[in-house]
C-alpha atoms as one frame of an Amber mdcrd trajectory, in Angstrom:
protein
 -56.493 -40.733  -9.535 -57.342 -44.353  -8.885 -55.076 -46.743  -7.028 -54.466
 -48.717 -10.238 -53.465 -45.520 -12.059 -51.145 -44.483  -9.228 -49.348 -47.813
  -8.949 -47.481 -49.016 -12.027 -44.684 -51.429 -12.859 -43.623 -49.676 -16.076
 -41.693 -46.419 -16.251 -43.154 -44.760 -19.395 -41.247 -41.524 -18.636 -42.654
 -41.462 -15.104 -39.626 -40.139 -13.269 -38.808 -38.393 -10.010 -39.830 -36.108
  -8.447 -43.333 -36.710  -9.840 -42.991 -40.469  -9.430 -41.069 -42.636  -7.000
 -40.616 -46.322  -6.386 -41.664 -47.816  -3.063 -40.833 -51.237  -1.657 -43.447
 -53.945  -1.990 -43.712 -54.045   1.816 -44.391 -50.293   1.868 -47.066 -50.703
  -0.777 -48.692 -53.401   1.344 -48.502 -51.257   4.490 -50.286 -48.413   2.685
 -52.943 -50.822   1.346 -51.888 -50.113  -2.229 -51.462 -53.799  -3.008 -52.376
 -57.031  -1.289 -49.940 -59.493   0.213 -48.626 -60.887   3.454 -45.354 -61.854
   5.090 -44.386 -65.402   5.998 -44.866 -64.440   9.663 -47.229 -61.825  11.004
 -45.681 -58.677  12.438 -46.466 -54.991  12.441 -44.793 -53.089   9.614 -44.749
 -49.318   9.381 -41.401 -48.471   7.791 -41.902 -46.887   4.372 -38.990 -47.100
   1.921 -38.882 -44.781  -1.087 -36.514 -44.918  -4.082 -35.857 -42.225  -6.697
 -36.596 -43.249 -10.264 -35.025 -42.177 -13.581 -35.102 -43.535 -17.115 -31.336
 -44.052 -17.113 -31.356 -45.197 -13.500 -28.529 -45.007 -11.003 -25.160 -44.020
 -12.458 -23.232 -45.902  -9.800 -22.138 -49.416 -10.629 -21.794 -51.458  -7.460
 -21.076 -55.094  -8.223 -23.465 -56.355  -5.535 -26.404 -54.034  -6.289 -29.480
 -54.900  -8.310 -29.628 -51.330  -9.661 -26.075 -51.359 -11.056 -25.913 -49.704
 -14.459 -24.021 -52.645 -16.009 -26.430 -55.271 -14.708 -28.271 -56.714 -17.727
 -31.842 -55.651 -18.415 -33.928 -52.487 -18.515 -33.672 -50.296 -15.456 -37.393
 -50.388 -14.708 -37.169 -54.176 -14.393 -34.221 -54.150 -11.978 -34.758 -54.915
  -8.312 -33.199 -53.351  -5.230 -32.260 -55.756  -2.402 -34.125 -58.477  -4.289
 -37.647 -57.162  -3.737 -40.131 -55.473  -6.054 -40.279 -51.674  -6.124 -43.535
 -50.640  -7.824 -43.701 -47.159  -9.339 -46.191 -44.750  -7.794 -47.379 -41.189
  -8.306 -45.672 -39.097  -5.604 -48.666 -36.931  -4.677 -50.965 -39.927  -4.425
 -48.369 -41.748  -2.356 -48.028 -38.845   0.088 -51.808 -38.744   0.477 -51.801
 -42.472   1.286 -49.209 -41.865   3.992 -51.391 -39.131   5.475 -54.347 -41.532
   5.457 -52.375 -44.307   7.219 -50.076 -42.168   9.343 -51.181 -43.769  12.599
 -49.571 -47.037  11.410 -46.293 -45.515  10.180 -43.062 -45.745  12.167 -40.298
 -44.379   9.907 -39.940 -43.033   6.358 -36.773 -43.274   4.269 -35.934 -41.845
   0.844 -33.123 -43.672  -0.943 -31.252 -41.463  -3.379 -29.448 -42.840  -6.413
 -26.333 -41.398  -8.043 -27.829 -39.086 -10.643 -27.426 -35.441 -11.607 -30.983
 -34.592 -10.533 -30.948 -36.610  -7.323 -30.346 -33.745  -4.894 -32.952 -31.425
  -6.377 -35.573 -34.148  -6.600 -34.838 -35.478  -3.119 -35.313 -31.967  -1.767
 -38.646 -31.563  -3.580 -39.970 -34.963  -2.478 -38.815 -34.400   1.088 -40.647
 -31.063   1.226 -43.855 -32.652  -0.038 -43.638 -35.275   2.680 -42.656 -33.134
   5.671 -45.358 -30.596   4.827 -48.030 -33.255   5.337 -46.622 -36.171   7.347
 -45.163 -36.020  10.873 -43.542 -39.479  10.854 -39.722 -39.245  11.260 -37.943
 -39.123   7.893 -34.478 -40.460   7.008 -32.454 -40.045   3.832 -30.129 -42.728
   2.456 -27.876 -40.393   0.526 -25.565 -40.576  -2.521 -22.277 -38.875  -1.521
 -21.007 -38.276  -5.109 -23.771 -35.678  -5.694 -23.660 -33.890  -2.314 -21.763
 -31.227  -0.371 -22.178 -29.317   2.904 -24.699 -26.840   1.503 -26.955 -29.567
   0.132 -26.767 -31.568   3.368 -27.653 -28.465   5.354 -30.709 -27.907   3.157
 -32.030 -31.351   4.136 -31.441 -30.638   7.804 -33.260 -27.296   7.514 -36.232
 -29.071   5.906 -36.567 -31.345   8.934 -34.871 -34.568   7.835 -34.376 -36.530
  11.049 -31.531 -38.925  10.183 -28.936 -39.479   7.459 -27.738 -42.847   6.175
 -24.746 -43.562   3.937 -24.356 -46.804   1.995 -20.635 -47.281   2.527 -21.229
 -51.065   2.336 -17.605 -52.181   1.952 -15.706 -51.519   5.168 -12.211 -51.148
   3.678 -10.941 -48.818   0.977  -9.602 -51.702  -1.139 -12.980 -53.446  -1.199
 -14.808 -50.163  -1.804 -12.928 -49.767  -5.102 -12.846 -53.472  -5.931 -16.632
 -53.803  -6.061 -17.545 -50.425  -7.594 -16.667 -48.919 -10.943 -16.498 -45.154
 -11.086 -19.464 -42.959 -11.942 -19.266 -41.218 -15.367 -17.971 -37.901 -13.980
 -15.273 -39.641 -11.933 -16.585 -38.512  -8.544 -16.715 -41.875  -6.761 -14.130
 -41.661  -3.978 -13.656 -43.355  -0.604 -12.469 -40.024   0.800 -15.609 -38.285
  -0.465 -17.823 -40.820   1.292 -16.031 -40.159   4.572 -16.166 -36.395   4.026
 -19.950 -36.630   3.642 -20.213 -38.951   6.657 -18.247 -36.527   8.802 -20.171
 -33.481   7.550 -23.449 -35.277   8.291 -22.263 -36.091  11.812 -21.321 -32.432
  12.288 -24.704 -31.160  11.075 -27.068 -33.731  12.593 -25.159 -34.505  15.786
 -24.639 -37.744  17.761 -26.542 -40.910  16.859 -28.325 -39.244  13.945 -26.081
 -40.697  11.210 -25.895 -44.349  10.180 -23.541 -46.249   7.913 -24.607 -49.367
   6.018 -22.015 -52.108   6.411 -22.335 -55.342   4.446 -20.969 -58.642   5.727
 -19.702 -60.894   2.939 -17.911 -58.608   0.472 -14.495 -60.079   1.188 -13.700
 -58.282   4.428 -12.280 -59.965   7.531 -13.996 -60.142  10.897 -11.339 -57.762
  12.189 -12.158 -55.243   9.441 -15.768 -55.224  10.617 -14.924 -54.987  14.313
 -12.517 -52.119  13.619 -15.182 -50.054  11.866 -17.748 -50.837  14.585 -15.419
 -49.321  17.173 -14.541 -46.361  14.939 -18.191 -45.500  14.357 -19.191 -46.113
  17.980 -16.457 -43.768  19.186 -17.830 -41.093  16.843 -21.449 -41.703  17.925
 -22.452 -43.003  14.492 -24.558 -46.134  14.019 -23.313 -49.010  11.865 -26.320
 -50.753  10.324 -25.571 -54.365   9.519 -26.550 -56.139   6.310 -25.813 -59.685
   5.168 -24.677 -59.892   1.545 -27.500 -61.282  -0.559 -26.462 -61.961  -4.172
 -28.505 -60.304  -6.907 -28.979 -62.557  -9.956 -27.003 -61.423 -13.034 -25.039
 -58.852 -11.044 -21.245 -59.007 -11.119 -21.364 -60.714  -7.725 -24.382 -62.838
  -8.513 -22.469 -66.091  -8.051 -20.918 -65.131  -4.707 -22.017 -67.005  -1.612
 -23.784 -65.412   1.321 -21.645 -65.144   4.457 -21.673 -68.356   6.450 -24.473
 -68.193   9.027 -22.207 -68.915  12.011 -19.973 -65.994  11.094 -22.999 -63.726
  10.600 -24.512 -64.575  13.993 -21.222 -63.997  15.812 -20.769 -60.621  14.114
 -24.317 -59.632  15.093 -23.687 -60.557  18.724 -20.288 -58.887  19.047 -21.499
 -55.671  17.399 -24.340 -55.587  19.912 -21.967 -56.192  22.836 -19.784 -53.296
  21.683 -22.714 -50.905  21.370 -24.796 -51.904  24.384 -22.454 -53.572  26.869
 -19.091 -51.857  26.462 -17.211 -54.887  25.154 -13.516 -53.958  24.926 -11.280
 -54.644  21.908  -8.860 -56.753  23.947 -11.648 -59.213  24.717 -11.938 -60.242
  21.040  -9.233 -62.528  19.651  -8.371 -62.933  15.960  -6.190 -65.355  14.031
  -3.568 -64.233  11.519  -6.159 -63.784   8.739  -8.551 -61.723  10.843 -11.106
 -64.352  11.854 -12.659 -64.226  15.315 -11.274 -67.133  17.340 -12.023 -66.081
  20.910 -14.426 -63.952  22.906 -14.307 -63.001  26.543 -17.328 -61.223  27.965
 -16.563 -60.490  31.620 -19.442 -59.116  33.666 -21.877 -59.615  30.752 -24.720
 -62.076  31.220 -24.625 -63.493  27.698 -27.673 -65.694  28.165 -29.727 -62.632
  29.044 -28.341 -60.737  26.066 -29.048 -63.531  23.588 -32.529 -64.240  24.903
 -33.636 -60.610  25.222 -37.353 -60.482  24.450 -37.300 -56.760  23.782 -35.979
 -54.125  21.410 -32.391 -54.900  22.404 -32.176 -58.306  20.766 -28.826 -58.548
  18.922 -30.516 -60.370  16.073 -33.159 -57.809  15.134 -32.852 -55.620  12.063
 -30.681 -52.534  12.389 -32.804 -49.589  11.353 -33.704 -46.010  12.151 -35.979
 -45.669  15.195 -39.570 -44.590  15.552 -40.618 -41.793  17.921 -40.493 -44.242
  20.850 -36.897 -45.230  20.119 -37.761 -48.698  18.835 -36.670 -49.859  15.372
 -38.994 -48.120  12.928 -37.428 -49.316   9.665 -37.308 -53.108   9.705 -36.721
 -53.673   5.941 -37.988 -57.292   5.819 -36.032 -59.486   3.392 -33.245 -56.930
   2.995 -30.598 -59.550   3.818 -32.206 -62.840   2.769 -34.771 -64.302   0.421
 -38.376 -64.812   1.574 -37.855 -68.585   1.247 -34.810 -68.515   3.563 -34.545
 -68.361   7.331 -34.414 -64.891   8.831 -30.926 -63.416   9.026 -32.064 -60.310
  10.832 -35.504 -60.301  12.383 -38.081 -57.549  11.710 -39.609 -58.524  15.068
 -38.280 -59.807  18.385 -37.113 -63.425  17.877 -39.328 -66.002  19.561 -38.147
 -68.942  21.647 -37.891 -71.321  18.708 -35.945 -68.676  16.818 -33.500 -68.345
  19.710 -32.901 -72.092  19.811 -31.995 -71.980  16.118 -29.846 -68.850  16.580
 -27.812 -70.549  19.323 -27.250 -73.571  17.112 -26.166 -71.360  14.217 -23.825
 -69.213  16.318 -21.835 -72.092  17.885 -20.713 -69.676  20.548 -19.135 -72.405
  22.683 -16.368 -72.726  20.057 -15.009 -69.222  20.739 -16.279 -68.287  24.205
 -13.599 -68.131  26.894 -14.071 -67.699  30.609
């Protein structure tokens, strides 16, 4: 099979498990298409998406794959980037060929009756040939303990859950139910807790999106809840998908986003206590005390612990292996989370955006 034959933009009944979609960045990393990023950095995180003719049966108002979003499914985008269709066997062979450059693999399920079976089959093909750590971003409505255990037994390294909305009200506000009626907040948390039980501490991550109508306090509350249960919250900035139900919503204001990034980092890495964060009567952060924390050193960290880097599953060295460039912003916009360590000019801009002096208390 030639590279042109393996890589296609049209479905033509090419569905999973025999075909998958991969992010444009993944295709570039595997030398399956040409292209470059606006700034040079090493990229080795490969993102994989299941593909079906009738697509994902979930209907999240902020998602480009939502079933009620206008257009044919094969033309819909996921987090605003292209996802070319590729032959699965050819794709696995390309990963074997370029394995020395890979840092993390992730299969994103969709809500579909065949999703578990096909995810299992694709996972087995990968783990039989590729040693790079593999994560699954799972679809709770189609899973149970037995199915989760089967992934663990195959060698899946980490589990992610796209909770996205951090309160039950917002969870239901922005999602319509799947056809069989199985979309439930309680089910998501059951699957999160089962995953934590099976995989153990710091092997489960929850996607949390800033900008869906939640308060700062809602976010901080879930950060503490997940931290106390040794589960990672991965942070995303809402990025409106054109023609989606939330396509005309604004992104979260950059000052709010930067402060949330910093405080989440202080909770996870520096033991920031709840009582050191002050909120007004509508849940906005209005004060921060950081005793015994050298904030300048934290903000200007030129290493893997920068608060402003992408949250993602680690590589074998413990550094971020899945950097999902442009997951939270358009390529023409300034970085919201950085797929590399921010440079000095970036840090100057970050400080200006954060306006930390407005809330910082001695």
